[in-house]
C-alpha positions as CSV (number, residue, x, y, z in Angstrom):
1,M,-59.2,7.0,-11.1
2,T,-59.7,4.9,-14.4
3,K,-56.6,3.5,-16.4
4,E,-57.5,5.7,-19.2
5,S,-57.5,8.9,-17.2
6,T,-54.5,7.8,-15.4
7,T,-52.7,7.4,-18.6
8,H,-53.7,10.5,-19.9
9,L,-52.8,12.4,-16.9
10,V,-49.1,10.6,-17.4
11,K,-49.1,11.9,-20.8
12,M,-50.0,15.2,-20.1
13,I,-47.5,16.0,-17.4
14,N,-44.6,14.3,-19.4
15,Q,-45.2,16.6,-22.1
16,I,-45.5,19.6,-20.1
17,A,-42.1,18.7,-18.6
18,A,-40.7,17.8,-21.6
19,N,-41.5,21.0,-23.5
20,C,-40.6,23.4,-20.7
21,P,-38.4,26.5,-22.4
22,F,-35.7,25.5,-19.4
23,Q,-34.4,22.4,-20.3
24,G,-30.9,21.8,-18.8
25,D,-31.9,23.6,-15.5
26,P,-33.8,20.5,-13.8
27,A,-34.9,23.3,-10.9
28,A,-36.6,25.6,-13.2
29,V,-38.0,22.6,-15.2
30,T,-39.8,21.5,-12.0
31,E,-41.1,24.8,-11.2
32,A,-42.4,25.8,-14.2
33,T,-44.0,22.3,-14.5
34,T,-45.5,22.4,-10.9
35,N,-46.6,26.1,-12.0
36,H,-48.5,24.7,-15.0
37,I,-50.2,21.8,-13.3
38,H,-51.3,24.3,-10.3
39,K,-52.7,26.8,-12.9
40,F,-54.6,24.2,-15.6
41,W,-55.4,21.0,-13.5
42,A,-58.2,20.6,-11.5
43,H,-57.6,19.9,-7.9
44,S,-59.1,16.2,-8.3
45,M,-56.5,15.9,-11.3
46,K,-53.7,17.0,-9.0
47,E,-54.8,14.5,-6.4
48,D,-54.8,11.7,-9.0
49,I,-51.2,12.4,-10.1
50,V,-50.1,12.4,-6.8
51,A,-51.8,9.0,-5.4
52,Y,-50.1,7.6,-9.1
53,L,-47.0,8.6,-8.3
54,E,-47.2,7.3,-4.6
55,S,-48.3,3.8,-5.9
56,G,-45.1,3.7,-8.2
57,G,-45.5,6.0,-10.9
58,E,-44.7,3.9,-14.1
59,G,-44.3,5.9,-16.8
60,L,-43.5,9.1,-15.4
61,S,-40.4,10.8,-16.5
62,P,-37.6,12.1,-13.9
63,A,-38.7,15.4,-14.3
64,A,-42.4,14.7,-13.9
65,V,-41.6,13.1,-10.5
66,E,-40.0,15.8,-9.5
67,A,-42.9,18.1,-10.1
68,I,-45.0,16.0,-8.8
69,R,-43.4,15.9,-5.7
70,A,-43.4,19.4,-5.5
71,L,-46.9,19.8,-6.2
72,D,-47.6,17.1,-3.5
73,A,-45.6,19.2,-0.9
74,D,-47.7,22.0,-1.8
75,L,-51.2,20.3,-1.4
76,R,-50.3,18.5,1.6
77,P,-51.4,21.8,3.8
78,T,-54.8,21.5,2.3
79,R,-55.4,17.3,2.5
């Protein structure tokens, strides 16, 4: 994973979480963001963002962190 691709993934997931229509309901933001990632991101992108969080996750918003944790829990059985 290159620094550029990581920066792009961080920017995208932060934007997805920030633009979620369920602001004010953290659980709904997590669910909507996670669902969006499941639908529209390639498996390799999902694995990369999970690995990035595991390595510290600098620059990720709190909502993005929660969505990645939920994503990771969903991905674990297939890892």
